C-alpha positions as CSV (number, residue, x, y, z in Angstrom):
1,M,6.9,-2.4,-19.0
2,R,8.8,0.8,-19.7
3,I,12.4,0.1,-20.7
4,L,15.2,2.6,-21.4
5,A,17.7,1.0,-23.9
6,V,21.1,2.8,-24.1
7,D,23.7,2.0,-26.8
8,D,25.8,4.1,-29.1
9,D,25.0,1.7,-32.0
10,P,21.6,2.5,-33.6
11,M,21.4,-1.1,-35.1
12,V,21.6,-2.6,-31.6
13,L,18.8,-0.3,-30.5
14,D,16.8,-1.3,-33.5
15,L,17.3,-5.0,-32.6
16,L,16.4,-4.4,-28.9
17,E,13.3,-2.5,-29.8
18,A,12.1,-5.1,-32.3
19,C,12.6,-8.0,-29.9
20,L,10.8,-6.3,-27.0
21,T,7.9,-4.5,-28.6
22,K,6.6,-7.2,-30.9
23,T,4.6,-8.8,-28.1
24,G,3.1,-5.5,-27.1
25,H,4.1,-5.8,-23.5
26,C,7.1,-3.4,-23.6
27,T,7.6,0.2,-24.4
28,V,11.2,1.0,-25.4
29,V,12.7,4.4,-25.1
30,R,16.0,4.9,-26.9
31,A,19.2,6.8,-26.0
32,E,22.6,6.7,-27.8
33,S,24.7,8.1,-25.0
34,A,24.9,8.3,-21.2
35,E,24.1,12.0,-21.3
36,E,21.0,11.4,-23.4
37,A,20.0,8.6,-21.0
38,I,20.3,10.8,-18.0
39,A,18.2,13.4,-19.7
40,Q,15.5,10.8,-20.5
41,V,15.5,9.6,-16.8
42,T,15.2,13.2,-15.6
43,A,12.4,14.1,-18.0
44,A,10.4,10.9,-17.5
45,T,6.9,11.4,-16.0
46,V,6.4,7.7,-15.7
47,P,9.3,5.8,-14.1
48,F,11.3,3.3,-16.1
49,E,10.9,-0.4,-15.0
50,C,14.0,-1.8,-16.6
51,F,17.3,-0.5,-18.1
52,L,19.4,-2.0,-20.9
53,L,22.9,-0.4,-20.8
54,D,25.8,-1.0,-23.2
55,I,29.0,-1.1,-21.2
56,M,31.4,0.1,-24.0
57,M,30.3,3.6,-25.0
58,P,32.4,6.7,-25.8
59,D,32.8,9.6,-23.4
60,R,30.9,7.8,-20.5
61,D,30.6,4.1,-20.3
62,G,27.6,2.0,-19.1
63,I,29.1,1.2,-15.8
64,A,29.3,4.8,-14.8
65,L,25.8,5.3,-16.1
66,C,24.6,2.4,-14.0
67,A,26.1,4.0,-10.9
68,D,24.4,7.3,-11.8
69,I,21.0,5.6,-12.1
70,R,21.4,3.7,-8.8
71,A,22.2,7.1,-7.1
72,N,18.6,8.1,-7.9
73,P,16.4,6.8,-5.0
74,E,13.6,6.0,-7.4
75,Y,15.8,3.4,-9.2
76,R,17.7,1.8,-6.3
77,A,16.1,-1.6,-7.0
78,T,15.0,-1.3,-10.6
79,P,16.5,-4.1,-12.8
80,I,19.6,-3.0,-14.8
81,I,20.8,-5.3,-17.5
82,M,24.3,-4.7,-18.9
83,I,25.1,-5.4,-22.6
84,T,28.7,-6.3,-23.4
85,A,30.9,-8.1,-25.9
86,S,33.6,-8.6,-23.4
87,R,34.0,-11.7,-21.2
88,A,36.5,-10.0,-18.9
89,T,35.8,-10.9,-15.3
90,K,37.0,-7.5,-13.9
91,I,34.5,-5.6,-16.2
92,M,31.6,-7.7,-15.0
93,E,32.7,-7.3,-11.3
94,R,32.8,-3.5,-11.8
95,A,29.3,-3.6,-13.4
96,F,27.8,-5.6,-10.5
97,A,29.6,-3.4,-8.0
98,A,27.9,-0.4,-9.6
99,G,24.5,-2.0,-9.2
100,A,23.9,-4.1,-12.3
101,T,21.3,-6.9,-12.0
102,D,22.1,-9.1,-15.0
103,F,23.9,-9.0,-18.3
104,L,23.5,-9.8,-22.0
105,S,26.3,-10.9,-24.2
106,K,26.9,-9.7,-27.8
107,P,26.1,-10.8,-30.4
108,L,22.6,-10.5,-29.1
109,D,20.1,-13.3,-29.4
110,G,16.3,-12.5,-29.6
111,L,15.3,-15.3,-27.4
112,E,17.9,-14.5,-24.8
113,I,16.9,-10.8,-24.8
114,A,13.2,-11.8,-24.2
115,A,14.1,-14.2,-21.5
116,R,16.4,-11.8,-19.6
117,V,13.9,-9.0,-19.8
118,N,11.1,-11.3,-18.8
119,M,13.1,-12.2,-15.6
120,A,13.6,-8.5,-15.0
121,G,9.9,-8.0,-15.3
122,M,9.2,-10.8,-12.7
123,L,11.8,-9.2,-10.4
124,N,10.2,-5.8,-10.9
125,D,6.7,-7.2,-10.1
126,L,8.1,-8.8,-6.9
127,L,9.7,-5.5,-5.9
128,H,6.3,-3.7,-6.4
129,R,4.5,-6.2,-4.3
130,E,7.0,-5.9,-1.5
131,E,6.7,-2.1,-1.7
132,E,2.9,-2.3,-1.6
133,S,3.1,-4.7,1.3
134,R,5.5,-2.4,3.2
135,H,3.1,0.6,2.6
136,T,0.2,-1.5,3.7
137,L,2.0,-2.5,6.9
138,E,3.0,1.1,7.6
139,E,-0.6,2.3,7.1
140,L,-1.9,-0.5,9.3
141,S,0.6,0.4,12.0
142,A,-0.4,4.0,11.7
143,L,-4.1,3.1,12.0
144,T,-3.6,0.8,15.0
145,S,-1.0,2.9,16.8
146,I,-2.9,4.4,19.7
147,R,-2.0,6.4,22.8
148,F,-2.8,4.8,26.1
149,E,-5.0,7.8,27.1
150,E,-6.8,7.9,23.8
151,P,-10.5,6.9,23.5
152,F,-11.3,5.3,20.2
153,E,-14.4,4.1,18.5
154,I,-15.3,0.4,18.7
155,R,-17.2,-0.9,15.7
156,D,-19.7,-3.7,15.3
157,V,-20.2,-4.3,19.1
158,P,-23.8,-3.8,20.3
159,S,-24.5,-0.9,22.7
160,T,-21.1,0.7,22.2
161,L,-20.7,4.4,21.1
162,P,-17.8,6.7,20.7
163,L,-17.2,8.6,23.9
164,L,-18.3,11.9,22.3
165,A,-21.5,10.3,21.0
166,L,-22.3,9.1,24.5
167,E,-21.8,12.6,25.9
168,N,-24.0,14.1,23.2
169,H,-26.7,11.5,23.9
170,L,-26.9,12.5,27.5
171,L,-26.6,16.3,26.9
172,R,-29.5,16.2,24.4
173,L,-31.9,14.3,26.5
174,P,-35.1,16.2,27.2
175,Q,-34.9,18.3,30.4
176,R,-36.2,15.9,33.0
177,C,-34.9,13.3,35.3
178,Y,-34.2,9.7,34.4
179,Q,-33.5,6.5,36.3
180,M,-30.1,5.4,35.3
181,S,-27.2,3.4,36.7
182,L,-23.8,4.7,35.9
183,F,-21.0,2.2,35.8
184,A,-17.4,1.7,34.9
185,V,-15.5,-1.4,33.7
186,E,-11.7,-1.3,33.9
187,I,-9.0,-3.6,32.4
188,A,-6.8,-4.3,35.4
189,E,-3.1,-3.2,35.0
190,A,-4.0,-1.7,31.6
191,R,-0.9,0.5,31.4
192,S,1.4,-2.4,32.0
193,I,-0.4,-4.4,29.3
194,Y,-0.2,-1.5,26.9
195,R,3.6,-1.4,27.3
196,A,4.0,-5.1,27.0
197,V,2.0,-5.8,23.8
198,S,1.8,-4.3,20.3
199,P,-0.8,-1.5,19.5
200,T,-2.7,-4.1,17.5
201,Q,-2.8,-6.5,20.4
202,F,-3.9,-3.8,22.8
203,R,-6.7,-2.8,20.5
204,Y,-7.8,-6.4,20.3
205,Q,-7.9,-6.6,24.1
206,V,-10.0,-3.5,24.3
207,E,-12.4,-4.7,21.6
208,A,-12.7,-8.1,23.1
209,T,-13.5,-6.6,26.5
210,A,-16.2,-4.4,24.8
211,A,-17.8,-7.5,23.2
212,A,-17.8,-9.2,26.6
213,I,-19.4,-6.2,28.3
214,A,-22.0,-6.0,25.6
215,G,-22.9,-9.6,26.1
216,S,-23.4,-9.1,29.8
217,I,-26.0,-6.3,29.8
218,V,-29.4,-5.6,28.3
219,P,-28.6,-4.1,24.9
220,T,-31.8,-2.1,24.6
221,K,-31.2,-0.3,27.9
222,A,-27.4,0.1,28.0
223,R,-24.9,2.4,26.3
224,F,-21.2,2.5,27.0
225,A,-18.0,3.9,25.5
226,Y,-14.3,3.3,25.7
227,A,-12.8,6.3,27.5
228,G,-9.1,5.5,27.1
229,K,-6.7,4.1,29.8
230,G,-8.4,0.7,29.6
231,V,-11.6,2.1,31.1
232,F,-15.2,1.8,29.8
233,L,-17.9,4.1,31.0
234,G,-21.6,3.4,30.6
235,I,-25.2,3.9,31.6
236,L,-28.0,1.4,32.1
237,S,-31.5,2.9,31.9
238,G,-34.4,1.7,33.9
239,R,-35.5,1.0,37.5
240,G,-33.5,-2.1,37.9
241,K,-30.3,-1.8,39.9
242,L,-27.2,-2.9,38.0
243,N,-25.3,-5.7,39.7
244,V,-21.7,-4.9,38.9
245,K,-20.3,-8.0,40.5
246,A,-22.5,-10.1,38.2
247,L,-21.5,-8.0,35.3
248,R,-17.9,-8.7,36.0
249,T,-18.4,-12.4,36.4
250,V,-20.4,-12.8,33.2
251,A,-18.1,-10.5,31.2
252,A,-15.0,-12.3,32.4
253,A,-16.4,-15.7,31.5
254,A,-17.3,-14.4,28.0
255,L,-13.8,-12.9,27.6
256,D,-12.1,-16.1,28.7
257,S,-14.3,-18.2,26.3
258,D,-13.5,-16.2,23.2
259,W,-9.9,-15.2,24.0
260,S,-7.2,-15.5,21.4
261,P,-3.7,-15.6,22.9
262,E,-2.0,-14.7,19.5
263,A,-4.3,-11.8,18.9
264,G,-4.1,-10.4,22.4
265,G,-0.4,-11.0,23.0
266,M,-1.1,-12.8,26.3
267,K,-1.9,-16.4,27.3
268,Q,-4.8,-15.3,29.5
269,P,-7.3,-12.5,29.0
270,P,-7.0,-9.4,31.3
271,E,-8.7,-9.2,34.6
272,L,-11.7,-7.0,34.7
273,R,-12.8,-4.6,37.5
274,T,-16.3,-3.1,37.7
275,R,-17.7,-0.4,39.9
276,M,-20.7,1.9,40.2
277,I,-19.8,5.5,39.5
278,S,-22.4,6.6,42.0
279,A,-25.2,5.2,44.2
280,R,-27.5,7.9,42.9
281,R,-30.3,6.6,40.7
282,L,-32.1,9.7,39.3
283,W,-30.1,11.8,36.8
284,S,-30.7,14.5,34.4
285,G,-28.7,14.2,31.1
286,P,-26.2,16.9,31.9
287,T,-25.5,15.7,35.5
288,A,-25.1,12.1,34.3
289,C,-22.7,13.4,31.7
290,D,-20.7,15.3,34.3
291,A,-20.4,12.2,36.4
292,L,-19.1,10.1,33.5
293,M,-16.7,12.8,32.4
294,S,-15.2,13.1,35.8
295,H,-13.8,9.7,35.3
296,T,-12.1,10.5,32.0
297,G,-9.7,13.2,33.1
298,R,-11.1,15.5,30.4
299,P,-12.7,18.9,30.9
300,L,-16.3,18.8,32.0
301,P,-19.0,20.2,29.7
302,D,-20.7,23.4,30.6
303,K,-23.0,23.2,33.6
304,P,-26.7,23.7,33.1
305,T,-27.8,27.3,33.5
306,E,-29.8,28.4,36.6
307,E,-33.0,28.4,34.4
308,E,-32.3,24.8,33.2
309,Q,-31.7,23.7,36.8
310,R,-34.9,25.3,37.9
311,Q,-36.8,23.4,35.2
312,L,-35.1,20.2,36.2
313,F,-36.2,20.5,39.8
314,A,-39.7,21.6,38.8
315,A,-39.9,18.4,36.6
316,L,-38.7,16.3,39.5
317,D,-41.2,17.9,41.9
318,K,-44.0,17.2,39.4
319,R,-42.9,13.6,39.0
320,M,-42.8,13.1,42.8
321,T,-46.3,14.7,43.2
322,Q,-47.7,12.4,40.4
323,K,-46.1,9.4,42.1
324,Q,-47.8,10.3,45.4
325,D,-51.1,10.8,43.7
326,D,-50.8,7.4,42.1
327,T,-50.1,5.8,45.4
328,K,-53.1,7.4,47.0
329,E,-55.4,6.2,44.2
330,M,-54.1,2.7,44.6
331,D,-54.7,2.8,48.4
332,A,-58.2,4.1,47.8
333,A,-59.0,1.3,45.4
334,D,-57.9,-1.2,47.9
């Protein structure tokens, strides 16, 4: 603990320094006047954690010095122990009004000095913990504070991707057509929920919904992302047609089973709505990306060039021709 001891009597400073440094837990910086003390405070690169101020000093007394220290925002809560030989009530009232925390009576006693400073240290530790907790809460609030329209990443839930990663996945697919079902899952009345609960609770609702969706689809074939506004957008690869009604039923049951009213800020989980984005089944990566992006309110990515479109249609024609040839061969075998 760094202590600034201020007294115009060097012998008192010697006593304070001897009592406080013999345990090795305190570093005492000395000052013999209020002006010298202010200079020490101003020059300090490491803040003081306790002040010992003699009340009766020439030129400027300890009470005025206490008020000056309290005027510094860095020391508004730092323990200040006044040292006095007076028992006058008015003097002590002035000291406490100026911001004093405690007092020591002269003649000084080594055990009392150690006890008072030890209590000041405990108070200082408590203040530090409260300050750290306040900063932690502020940082957590900043992390969890989200805009309603904002898409954010959901971690540790199978099949989920950040929205940008889902877009990149589709745009980087080889230039051919794929069988995919494009779907959306929406938290009903999401804007009203967002306004009614805290950011942390809204994030919980979104993450719980993501986990329920993930448990309701084939993880090896599905990818989906949170797009903001309480909406999830996803793709399910393969020939099988996605049953969005069944998805809603299974996801709602999972959400209800794992729901925490305290974490979500609501007694019941939100209602889910599901829909197919399109009845179309064959997609290129860019066209599937366009279809998903049209549901986000964000600008669409660049369209494929004419050459890319020609290659896509050529690939589709080749696939259809191959499929017809396979059908003929099967008929011939029969």
